[in-house]
N, C-alpha and C positions, 0 to 999 in steps of 0.2 A: 430574558436574553442574557442578563448579567451572569446567571448561574452557568449557562452554556459557555460563555467566555471564560469564566473561572475554571471550569472543567477542561476546556480546550487548552488553556495555559498549563494547568497541572499535568495533564496527560502528555502533552507535547514535551514538556520539560523532563518528565520522568523517563519517557522512552528515548529521549535524546541523550540524557546523561547515562542511562542504563539500558541500552538497546537489547532487546530479547532476540535470541537466535542469530547473533552476529557471528559470521564466519561462513565457510563453505562446507557443504556436505562432501564427504570423501568420495562417495560413489553415487552421485545423483542420477536419477532417471531422466530428469528434465533440467534444462539450464537456459538462461537468457541473460543478456546484458542490456542495460538501459543508460541513457545519458540525457541530461537536461542542460543544453549548452547555455541557456540564459542564466542559470544559477550555478552551473558547474557540477551539479550532482552526477555521480557515477555509481552504478549499482550492478552487481552480479547476483542473480537470484538462482538458487539451486533447490530442487525439489526431489523428494522421494515419493513417487506415486506407485502404489501397488494395488492391483485389483480395483481400479477406479477410485481409490481413496488416497488423499494427500496424507501420507504418514509423517513426513517431516518437511520443514521449509526453513531455509536460512538465507541470509543476505550478507554481502560484503561490499565494501566500497566506501565512498566518502560523499557527504552531502550536507546540505543545510539542516537546521533543526527539524523542519517540517518533513523533508524527504526522509531523514533518518527515522523519525517517529512513525511516519506512515509505513515504512518498510518493516519496522519492528512490530507494529500493530497487525500488519498484514500476515506476518509469519505466525503470529499467535492465532489469528482468526481462521486461517485456512486449515490448520492441522486437524485431521480427523474428518474433514469434509470430503464429500465425493467431488469429482471433477465438475459435475453439473451444478452442485451447490456452490462450488467455488466461482464458476462463471456467473451464477445468479448474484452472488455477493459482490462481484466486480460491478455488475450492472447497477445494483442498488447503491453502492458506494459512489460510483461515477455520477449517478443521477443526483445524489445529495450534494457532492462538492461542486457540481456544475449548475446547480439550481440558482436562479436569480437571487441576489442578496435580499431582496424585499419579500421573497416567498418564505413560507414556513415548511421546511422539508420534513418528510416522514422519516423519523429516526428510529422507529420501532424495529427491534430485532438487530440493530447494529452494534449494540453493546458499547465498548470503548471506542469503536470506530466513529461513533456519533460525535466525538470530540473534534474530529477533523472537519465537521460541517462548517466551522467558522472560516475556513479558507475561502469559501464562496464569496465572502465579503472583500477578498483581496485577489482579484483575478490573476495577477502575476504569480500567486502562490499555488494556484490550482495545479499547475504543471508539476510543482514540487511534490504535492500530495499524491498526485496520480501516477507519477513515474513508476513506482514499484508495482502498481496495479496493472499498468500496461505491460510491464516486463513480465508479470505473472501470466497474463494472457498469451504473450509471445512464447513463454516457456511451455505452457500447456499445449499450444498449437504446433510446437516444434519449429517455429520460425527461426531461421538461421541468422537473419540480419539483426543487428543491434536495434533496440527501440530508441527513438529520439522523440522528445516532446516538441520538436520544431518541425 
């Protein structure tokens, strides 16, 4: 578990200090906004989806370290995936971060996203980690209302 915590801290810090895919796409095919009132995280997620494949993903906004790192990791993880694969990744990620702290989550196939499994030990931080993911689901479904973690 110590190795996972070390990885968690390293990945979170790296993606917070150097977020990948930060900014908005000029001509997105999908867009959604998200807000976590508890932490103050605000996010705009833009996607370029062509022929059922996520070609590009970017985020803009402000948030805590976990929220920023999660959005950065999300944009890396979904590029090149089909919409179905993206929905499945959301489900796997959500299952991992909401698993009981005493359980041993299945991290296979999550890659760097596995680093965020540590948030399940801090229930108040799960909303920070999952905001970008719920915003992704809203963007893909075409929901017009902003996503809120409350």
